DOSELUM-281079 format. One line per field, with one value per residue: x, y, z of N, C-alpha, C, O, CB in turn; residue number from 1; chain. Coordinates in nm, 3 decimals. Glycine has a CB too. Example, Ala and Ser with C-alpha at 12.3 -4.5 7.8 and 13.67 -1.06 7.14 Angstrom:
BEGIN
n_X = 1.319; 1.285
n_Y = -0.569; -0.225
n_Z = 0.780; 0.708
ca_X = 1.230; 1.367
ca_Y = -0.450; -0.106
ca_Z = 0.780; 0.714
c_X = 1.320; 1.290
c_Y = -0.330; 0.003
c_Z = 0.780; 0.787
o_X = 1.424; 1.341
o_Y = -0.332; 0.114
o_Z = 0.846; 0.804
cb_X = 1.131; 1.408
cb_Y = -0.447; -0.060
cb_Z = 0.905; 0.572
seq = 1; 2
mol = A; A
***
This chain:
BEGIN
n_X = -7.304; -7.589; -7.803; -7.722; -7.547; -7.233; -6.906; -6.778; -6.507; -6.477; -6.643; -6.547; -6.354; -6.514; -6.708; -6.533; -6.413; -6.637; -6.728; -6.506; -6.516; -6.765; -6.718; -6.509; -6.634; -6.867; -6.827; -6.811; -7.088; -7.376; -7.563; -7.615; -7.760; -7.959; -7.893; -7.637; -7.497; -7.533; -7.392; -7.133; -7.075; -7.073; -6.872; -6.649; -6.622; -6.779; -7.036; -7.385; -7.535; -7.451; -7.486; -7.671; -7.552; -7.402; -7.607; -7.722; -7.525; -7.470; -7.705; -8.011; -8.201; -8.478; -8.476; -8.326; -8.505; -8.731; -8.625; -8.578; -8.834; -8.967; -8.840; -8.930; -8.789; -8.680; -8.508; -8.363; -8.315; -8.215; -8.083; -7.897; -7.745; -7.644; -7.490; -7.307; -7.176; -7.059; -6.883; -6.719; -6.592; -6.434; -6.564; -6.657; -6.890; -7.200; -7.390; -7.630; -7.574; -7.722; -7.824; -7.935; -7.807; -7.610; -7.314; -7.121; -7.183; -7.138; -7.084; -6.788; -6.639; -6.364; -6.335; -6.114; -5.980; -6.138; -6.165; -5.904; -5.849; -6.000; -6.020; -6.036
n_Y = -7.479; -7.580; -7.390; -7.402; -7.615; -7.757; -7.859; -8.143; -8.121; -7.852; -7.764; -7.767; -7.560; -7.341; -7.336; -7.304; -7.056; -6.882; -6.924; -6.830; -6.560; -6.488; -6.532; -6.353; -6.104; -6.104; -6.244; -6.551; -6.744; -6.944; -6.953; -6.763; -6.467; -6.456; -6.235; -6.174; -6.403; -6.407; -6.170; -6.242; -6.450; -6.310; -6.121; -6.282; -6.341; -6.530; -6.684; -6.606; -6.822; -7.047; -7.002; -7.133; -7.354; -7.237; -7.128; -7.366; -7.459; -7.251; -7.116; -7.123; -7.425; -7.388; -7.141; -7.187; -7.358; -7.189; -6.984; -7.121; -7.213; -6.968; -6.880; -7.058; -7.286; -7.624; -7.769; -8.014; -8.000; -8.186; -8.386; -8.226; -8.116; -8.347; -8.449; -8.238; -8.234; -8.488; -8.465; -8.257; -8.383; -8.559; -8.782; -8.917; -9.071; -8.950; -9.065; -9.078; -8.827; -8.523; -8.341; -8.094; -7.942; -7.655; -7.546; -7.503; -7.674; -7.941; -8.267; -8.447; -8.367; -8.219; -7.899; -7.757; -7.925; -7.919; -7.650; -7.469; -7.214; -7.166; -7.076; -7.185
n_Z = -0.765; -0.587; -0.356; -0.012; -0.033; 0.024; -0.019; 0.152; 0.237; 0.257; 0.457; 0.727; 0.730; 0.658; 0.870; 1.085; 1.019; 1.023; 1.285; 1.428; 1.359; 1.471; 1.748; 1.784; 1.734; 1.890; 2.122; 2.322; 2.279; 2.335; 2.132; 1.834; 1.690; 1.390; 1.219; 1.308; 1.239; 0.961; 0.893; 0.980; 0.804; 0.560; 0.617; 0.627; 0.367; 0.236; 0.035; 0.046; -0.023; 0.112; 0.377; 0.534; 0.651; 0.852; 1.005; 1.090; 1.259; 1.447; 1.527; 1.719; 1.713; 1.653; 1.533; 1.301; 1.165; 1.141; 0.979; 0.736; 0.677; 0.640; 0.412; 0.233; 0.186; 0.196; 0.429; 0.615; 0.944; 1.138; 0.982; 0.846; 1.059; 1.179; 0.968; 0.940; 1.194; 1.191; 0.973; 1.062; 1.269; 1.141; 1.031; 1.249; 1.478; 1.604; 1.760; 2.013; 2.111; 2.186; 1.930; 1.930; 2.111; 2.190; 2.017; 2.208; 2.409; 2.354; 2.460; 2.544; 2.323; 2.199; 2.138; 2.062; 1.893; 1.669; 1.609; 1.577; 1.662; 1.881; 2.215; 2.537
ca_X = -7.352; -7.716; -7.804; -7.701; -7.454; -7.094; -6.827; -6.736; -6.374; -6.484; -6.731; -6.472; -6.296; -6.624; -6.762; -6.428; -6.400; -6.756; -6.724; -6.402; -6.568; -6.870; -6.656; -6.431; -6.718; -6.979; -6.792; -6.857; -7.230; -7.433; -7.628; -7.605; -7.878; -7.943; -7.822; -7.495; -7.444; -7.531; -7.282; -7.007; -7.056; -7.035; -6.744; -6.542; -6.615; -6.852; -7.163; -7.508; -7.591; -7.411; -7.498; -7.757; -7.465; -7.368; -7.728; -7.735; -7.424; -7.461; -7.835; -8.099; -8.271; -8.605; -8.444; -8.290; -8.627; -8.813; -8.562; -8.600; -8.977; -9.001; -8.785; -8.992; -8.689; -8.691; -8.380; -8.386; -8.219; -8.152; -7.987; -7.787; -7.660; -7.575; -7.388; -7.206; -7.098; -6.980; -6.775; -6.627; -6.516; -6.362; -6.641; -6.696; -7.033; -7.257; -7.504; -7.650; -7.551; -7.834; -7.774; -7.992; -7.719; -7.528; -7.178; -7.041; -7.230; -7.117; -7.005; -6.682; -6.582; -6.265; -6.352; -5.982; -5.943; -6.218; -6.143; -5.773; -5.846; -6.087; -5.947; -6.128
ca_Y = -7.561; -7.527; -7.330; -7.487; -7.725; -7.724; -7.981; -8.182; -8.072; -7.707; -7.732; -7.738; -7.427; -7.246; -7.328; -7.248; -6.914; -6.810; -6.932; -6.739; -6.423; -6.469; -6.519; -6.229; -5.984; -6.112; -6.325; -6.690; -6.757; -7.073; -6.931; -6.627; -6.421; -6.472; -6.123; -6.186; -6.513; -6.358; -6.075; -6.315; -6.521; -6.210; -6.060; -6.377; -6.353; -6.645; -6.660; -6.628; -6.952; -7.156; -6.960; -7.224; -7.440; -7.160; -7.124; -7.499; -7.474; -7.145; -7.062; -7.216; -7.511; -7.329; -7.029; -7.249; -7.408; -7.073; -6.916; -7.198; -7.211; -6.835; -6.869; -7.161; -7.389; -7.746; -7.819; -8.097; -7.961; -8.303; -8.450; -8.133; -8.104; -8.475; -8.451; -8.138; -8.280; -8.602; -8.417; -8.179; -8.476; -8.653; -8.903; -8.980; -9.089; -8.869; -9.136; -9.055; -8.686; -8.437; -8.247; -7.962; -7.867; -7.553; -7.590; -7.494; -7.773; -8.079; -8.347; -8.535; -8.319; -8.115; -7.797; -7.717; -8.011; -7.878; -7.508; -7.444; -7.078; -7.156; -7.076; -7.195
ca_Z = -0.656; -0.537; -0.223; 0.107; -0.056; 0.048; -0.022; 0.288; 0.272; 0.279; 0.571; 0.848; 0.716; 0.661; 1.006; 1.168; 0.987; 1.071; 1.431; 1.476; 1.343; 1.570; 1.880; 1.784; 1.736; 1.985; 2.238; 2.322; 2.309; 2.296; 2.003; 1.781; 1.617; 1.245; 1.157; 1.344; 1.158; 0.822; 0.881; 0.994; 0.677; 0.460; 0.655; 0.595; 0.222; 0.184; -0.032; 0.122; -0.063; 0.203; 0.516; 0.610; 0.733; 0.971; 1.088; 1.148; 1.363; 1.548; 1.566; 1.788; 1.615; 1.614; 1.444; 1.174; 1.102; 1.105; 0.864; 0.615; 0.649; 0.588; 0.277; 0.149; 0.158; 0.274; 0.477; 0.733; 1.047; 1.200; 0.891; 0.819; 1.178; 1.193; 0.862; 0.972; 1.308; 1.147; 0.887; 1.145; 1.353; 1.055; 1.008; 1.375; 1.502; 1.709; 1.817; 2.155; 2.146; 2.153; 1.829; 1.955; 2.200; 2.126; 1.986; 2.329; 2.506; 2.311; 2.554; 2.494; 2.197; 2.223; 2.035; 2.016; 1.780; 1.554; 1.583; 1.637; 1.713; 1.997; 2.341; 2.652
c_X = -7.483; -7.703; -7.791; -7.609; -7.312; -7.018; -6.780; -6.601; -6.373; -6.565; -6.653; -6.413; -6.405; -6.677; -6.659; -6.414; -6.516; -6.759; -6.622; -6.450; -6.677; -6.812; -6.578; -6.520; -6.826; -6.947; -6.847; -7.003; -7.278; -7.494; -7.612; -7.732; -7.853; -7.866; -7.673; -7.427; -7.429; -7.413; -7.146; -6.975; -7.006; -6.898; -6.625; -6.536; -6.686; -6.986; -7.280; -7.571; -7.556; -7.428; -7.588; -7.674; -7.425; -7.489; -7.747; -7.642; -7.440; -7.593; -7.914; -8.174; -8.402; -8.584; -8.408; -8.415; -8.714; -8.757; -8.590; -8.747; -9.018; -8.952; -8.846; -8.895; -8.712; -8.551; -8.406; -8.277; -8.144; -8.048; -7.870; -7.692; -7.581; -7.462; -7.273; -7.117; -7.008; -6.861; -6.673; -6.537; -6.445; -6.432; -6.682; -6.846; -7.080; -7.384; -7.511; -7.624; -7.672; -7.786; -7.833; -7.908; -7.644; -7.388; -7.088; -7.076; -7.204; -7.033; -6.898; -6.625; -6.488; -6.274; -6.218; -5.933; -6.018; -6.188; -6.012; -5.759; -5.919; -6.007; -6.045; -6.081
c_Y = -7.500; -7.471; -7.437; -7.605; -7.675; -7.855; -8.015; -8.125; -7.921; -7.670; -7.694; -7.598; -7.320; -7.227; -7.267; -7.098; -6.832; -6.811; -6.836; -6.594; -6.393; -6.449; -6.388; -6.106; -5.985; -6.189; -6.466; -6.694; -6.895; -7.063; -6.785; -6.595; -6.435; -6.358; -6.124; -6.293; -6.469; -6.263; -6.145; -6.391; -6.423; -6.150; -6.152; -6.408; -6.472; -6.602; -6.686; -6.763; -7.065; -7.118; -7.050; -7.320; -7.368; -7.146; -7.257; -7.516; -7.375; -7.082; -7.168; -7.299; -7.449; -7.213; -7.082; -7.291; -7.291; -6.999; -6.990; -7.204; -7.078; -6.816; -6.970; -7.270; -7.509; -7.794; -7.892; -8.068; -8.082; -8.366; -8.357; -8.126; -8.233; -8.486; -8.356; -8.184; -8.396; -8.557; -8.334; -8.270; -8.582; -8.786; -8.976; -8.987; -9.002; -8.933; -9.109; -8.912; -8.606; -8.329; -8.107; -7.880; -7.761; -7.609; -7.585; -7.602; -7.918; -8.156; -8.428; -8.493; -8.204; -8.014; -7.748; -7.801; -7.971; -7.736; -7.468; -7.303; -7.066; -7.172; -7.081; -7.107
c_Z = -0.604; -0.396; -0.115; 0.082; -0.039; 0.053; 0.119; 0.329; 0.299; 0.404; 0.696; 0.842; 0.725; 0.803; 1.101; 1.145; 1.044; 1.224; 1.490; 1.468; 1.447; 1.710; 1.890; 1.802; 1.845; 2.112; 2.225; 2.366; 2.265; 2.156; 1.963; 1.704; 1.467; 1.178; 1.190; 1.259; 1.013; 0.800; 0.891; 0.866; 0.571; 0.490; 0.626; 0.446; 0.161; 0.124; 0.063; 0.091; 0.033; 0.349; 0.599; 0.696; 0.860; 1.064; 1.160; 1.269; 1.478; 1.590; 1.643; 1.683; 1.564; 1.515; 1.306; 1.098; 1.056; 0.984; 0.734; 0.577; 0.586; 0.445; 0.181; 0.110; 0.249; 0.307; 0.607; 0.836; 1.103; 1.107; 0.860; 0.938; 1.200; 1.091; 0.896; 1.087; 1.271; 1.063; 0.965; 1.228; 1.269; 1.037; 1.134; 1.390; 1.617; 1.764; 1.966; 2.199; 2.099; 2.055; 1.846; 2.052; 2.122; 2.104; 2.109; 2.432; 2.466; 2.412; 2.480; 2.358; 2.231; 2.110; 1.982; 1.900; 1.653; 1.510; 1.650; 1.694; 1.846; 2.125; 2.456; 2.759
o_X = -7.487; -7.608; -7.843; -7.595; -7.276; -7.059; -6.745; -6.583; -6.279; -6.557; -6.689; -6.421; -6.388; -6.688; -6.693; -6.404; -6.496; -6.790; -6.649; -6.426; -6.679; -6.854; -6.582; -6.486; -6.872; -7.032; -6.919; -7.037; -7.226; -7.478; -7.596; -7.803; -7.738; -7.783; -7.591; -7.314; -7.326; -7.342; -7.054; -6.859; -6.908; -6.816; -6.514; -6.456; -6.658; -7.040; -7.276; -7.653; -7.625; -7.388; -7.583; -7.719; -7.414; -7.475; -7.784; -7.678; -7.425; -7.594; -7.886; -8.207; -8.432; -8.666; -8.455; -8.429; -8.767; -8.832; -8.622; -8.782; -9.093; -9.014; -8.817; -8.917; -8.757; -8.483; -8.465; -8.161; -8.021; -7.937; -7.756; -7.570; -7.463; -7.351; -7.156; -6.994; -6.893; -6.750; -6.554; -6.421; -6.400; -6.368; -6.735; -6.920; -7.008; -7.475; -7.411; -7.650; -7.717; -7.714; -7.786; -7.935; -7.618; -7.350; -6.988; -7.004; -7.243; -6.922; -6.918; -6.568; -6.532; -6.226; -6.210; -5.855; -5.966; -6.185; -6.011; -5.665; -5.902; -5.933; -6.129; -6.143
o_Y = -7.380; -7.501; -7.548; -7.689; -7.566; -7.951; -7.925; -8.084; -7.869; -7.556; -7.598; -7.523; -7.220; -7.114; -7.187; -7.021; -6.727; -6.709; -6.770; -6.515; -6.284; -6.358; -6.321; -6.014; -5.879; -6.200; -6.498; -6.651; -6.953; -7.153; -6.697; -6.685; -6.428; -6.382; -6.080; -6.276; -6.491; -6.274; -6.110; -6.396; -6.450; -6.131; -6.105; -6.491; -6.511; -6.497; -6.776; -6.813; -7.167; -7.194; -7.046; -7.363; -7.430; -7.152; -7.260; -7.580; -7.413; -7.000; -7.288; -7.248; -7.457; -7.192; -7.029; -7.261; -7.293; -6.956; -6.928; -7.199; -7.076; -6.745; -6.968; -7.340; -7.496; -7.853; -7.836; -8.107; -8.079; -8.396; -8.403; -8.129; -8.228; -8.527; -8.392; -8.175; -8.402; -8.607; -8.340; -8.239; -8.683; -8.890; -9.087; -8.916; -8.982; -8.863; -9.116; -8.878; -8.621; -8.237; -8.013; -7.762; -7.777; -7.708; -7.656; -7.619; -8.009; -8.113; -8.470; -8.576; -8.103; -8.040; -7.702; -7.755; -7.987; -7.705; -7.438; -7.277; -6.966; -7.269; -6.992; -7.100
o_Z = -0.578; -0.324; -0.129; 0.170; -0.083; 0.119; 0.196; 0.444; 0.359; 0.451; 0.764; 0.940; 0.794; 0.850; 1.187; 1.240; 1.105; 1.286; 1.590; 1.559; 1.504; 1.781; 1.994; 1.877; 1.887; 2.201; 2.131; 2.477; 2.170; 2.074; 2.048; 1.658; 1.422; 1.090; 1.109; 1.213; 0.950; 0.700; 0.817; 0.824; 0.501; 0.399; 0.603; 0.403; 0.048; 0.158; 0.147; 0.169; 0.036; 0.437; 0.721; 0.802; 0.966; 1.186; 1.278; 1.367; 1.594; 1.683; 1.633; 1.576; 1.445; 1.425; 1.204; 0.979; 0.945; 0.897; 0.633; 0.459; 0.489; 0.366; 0.061; 0.011; 0.362; 0.222; 0.699; 0.817; 1.114; 1.150; 0.849; 0.920; 1.235; 1.125; 0.882; 1.078; 1.314; 1.082; 0.936; 1.253; 1.322; 1.029; 1.127; 1.322; 1.715; 1.809; 2.037; 2.315; 1.986; 2.095; 1.783; 2.074; 2.003; 2.166; 2.114; 2.531; 2.539; 2.445; 2.366; 2.287; 2.286; 2.000; 1.868; 1.817; 1.543; 1.391; 1.769; 1.769; 1.916; 2.141; 2.470; 2.865
cb_X = -7.245; -7.823; -7.932; -7.832; -7.475; -7.075; -6.707; -6.731; -6.276; -6.545; -6.821; -6.361; -6.220; -6.737; -6.805; -6.294; -6.393; -6.886; -6.693; -6.273; -6.624; -6.966; -6.563; -6.351; -6.784; -7.097; -6.844; -6.769; -7.313; -7.540; -7.778; -7.480; -7.913; -8.078; -7.885; -7.480; -7.535; -7.664; -7.293; -7.014; -7.189; -7.140; -6.745; -6.562; -6.475; -6.875; -7.174; -7.608; -7.543; -7.266; -7.549; -7.847; -7.339; -7.315; -7.853; -7.706; -7.288; -7.374; -7.915; -8.199; -8.300; -8.682; -8.327; -8.198; -8.706; -8.824; -8.411; -8.546; -9.058; -8.941; -8.634; -9.049; -8.546; -8.773; -8.275; -8.390; -8.291; -8.258; -8.057; -7.841; -7.746; -7.674; -7.450; -7.272; -7.190; -7.067; -6.832; -6.703; -6.608; -6.226; -6.564; -6.636; -7.064; -7.287; -7.494; -7.562; -7.418; -7.896; -7.806; -8.133; -7.621; -7.523; -7.119; -7.058; -7.376; -7.050; -7.097; -6.734; -6.693; -6.122; -6.432; -5.884; -5.973; -6.365; -6.263; -5.665; -5.906; -6.197; -5.855; -6.140
cb_Y = -7.572; -7.635; -7.250; -7.537; -7.786; -7.642; -7.967; -8.333; -8.104; -7.640; -7.851; -7.842; -7.414; -7.293; -7.468; -7.319; -6.895; -6.874; -7.074; -6.758; -6.404; -6.589; -6.639; -6.217; -5.967; -6.174; -6.260; -6.779; -6.645; -7.119; -6.971; -6.611; -6.274; -6.485; -5.990; -6.220; -6.638; -6.287; -5.968; -6.413; -6.589; -6.098; -6.024; -6.505; -6.358; -6.749; -6.747; -6.516; -6.988; -7.194; -6.820; -7.305; -7.481; -7.021; -7.091; -7.606; -7.458; -7.040; -7.016; -7.141; -7.647; -7.280; -6.944; -7.372; -7.498; -6.978; -6.903; -7.339; -7.235; -6.727; -6.887; -7.098; -7.334; -7.855; -7.702; -8.248; -7.888; -8.408; -8.492; -7.993; -8.072; -8.592; -8.413; -8.005; -8.322; -8.700; -8.335; -8.084; -8.544; -8.677; -8.995; -8.905; -9.236; -8.729; -9.287; -9.146; -8.632; -8.372; -8.299; -7.975; -7.961; -7.423; -7.504; -7.358; -7.755; -8.082; -8.442; -8.675; -8.275; -8.173; -7.681; -7.725; -8.157; -7.891; -7.420; -7.468; -6.985; -7.262; -6.952; -7.338
cb_Z = -0.543; -0.541; -0.201; 0.157; -0.196; 0.180; -0.119; 0.298; 0.160; 0.158; 0.602; 0.870; 0.583; 0.569; 1.057; 1.141; 0.835; 1.014; 1.475; 1.393; 1.201; 1.569; 1.909; 1.654; 1.603; 1.918; 2.366; 2.417; 2.239; 2.398; 2.008; 1.690; 1.653; 1.180; 1.201; 1.495; 1.167; 0.787; 0.989; 1.113; 0.630; 0.453; 0.803; 0.674; 0.182; 0.296; -0.158; 0.094; -0.200; 0.177; 0.522; 0.514; 0.653; 0.931; 1.001; 1.042; 1.304; 1.497; 1.440; 1.883; 1.677; 1.738; 1.501; 1.198; 1.200; 1.223; 0.886; 0.632; 0.779; 0.678; 0.281; 0.026; 0.177; 0.199; 0.496; 0.696; 1.160; 1.238; 0.760; 0.787; 1.303; 1.175; 0.727; 1.008; 1.422; 1.068; 0.772; 1.236; 1.453; 1.110; 0.922; 1.492; 1.531; 1.657; 1.789; 2.231; 2.081; 2.281; 1.690; 2.007; 2.272; 2.211; 1.875; 2.392; 2.527; 2.173; 2.635; 2.483; 2.096; 2.235; 2.089; 2.130; 1.814; 1.585; 1.635; 1.534; 1.612; 1.991; 2.352; 2.703
seq = 1; 2; 3; 4; 5; 6; 7; 8; 9; 10; 11; 12; 13; 14; 15; 16; 17; 18; 19; 20; 21; 22; 23; 24; 25; 26; 27; 28; 29; 30; 31; 32; 33; 34; 35; 36; 37; 38; 39; 40; 41; 42; 43; 44; 45; 46; 47; 48; 49; 50; 51; 52; 53; 54; 55; 56; 57; 58; 59; 60; 61; 62; 63; 64; 65; 66; 67; 68; 69; 70; 71; 72; 73; 74; 75; 76; 77; 78; 79; 80; 81; 82; 83; 84; 85; 86; 87; 88; 89; 90; 91; 92; 93; 94; 95; 96; 97; 98; 99; 100; 101; 102; 103; 104; 105; 106; 107; 108; 109; 110; 111; 112; 113; 114; 115; 116; 117; 118; 119; 120
mol = A; A; A; A; A; A; A; A; A; A; A; A; A; A; A; A; A; A; A; A; A; A; A; A; A; A; A; A; A; A; A; A; A; A; A; A; A; A; A; A; A; A; A; A; A; A; A; A; A; A; A; A; A; A; A; A; A; A; A; A; A; A; A; A; A; A; A; A; A; A; A; A; A; A; A; A; A; A; A; A; A; A; A; A; A; A; A; A; A; A; A; A; A; A; A; A; A; A; A; A; A; A; A; A; A; A; A; A; A; A; A; A; A; A; A; A; A; A; A; A
***
């Protein structure tokens, strides 16, 4: 599978695993630093080839874009984040939601339904 590709059925587990590791090691934060995300991906046993999905979810939008620009990769933040949110919510629509919000700021989304480990 090429870099940054992940089967839809695997995205929820991947994002949940990485999110759980980030919260466990760094606490609840709106955004995490790239090195924290990279380490969480590796610590959970995932390939660096798919860490862009974790950057899309847990890093500031500007950081995601800068990382891909620096690597010479073309990844569209808006389309990736929209796809990720839709797949995490089981195909639900995110029209009208500011996708640049941090994962902790999503309105009307019960994170407990997406991440069964997440405790408010």
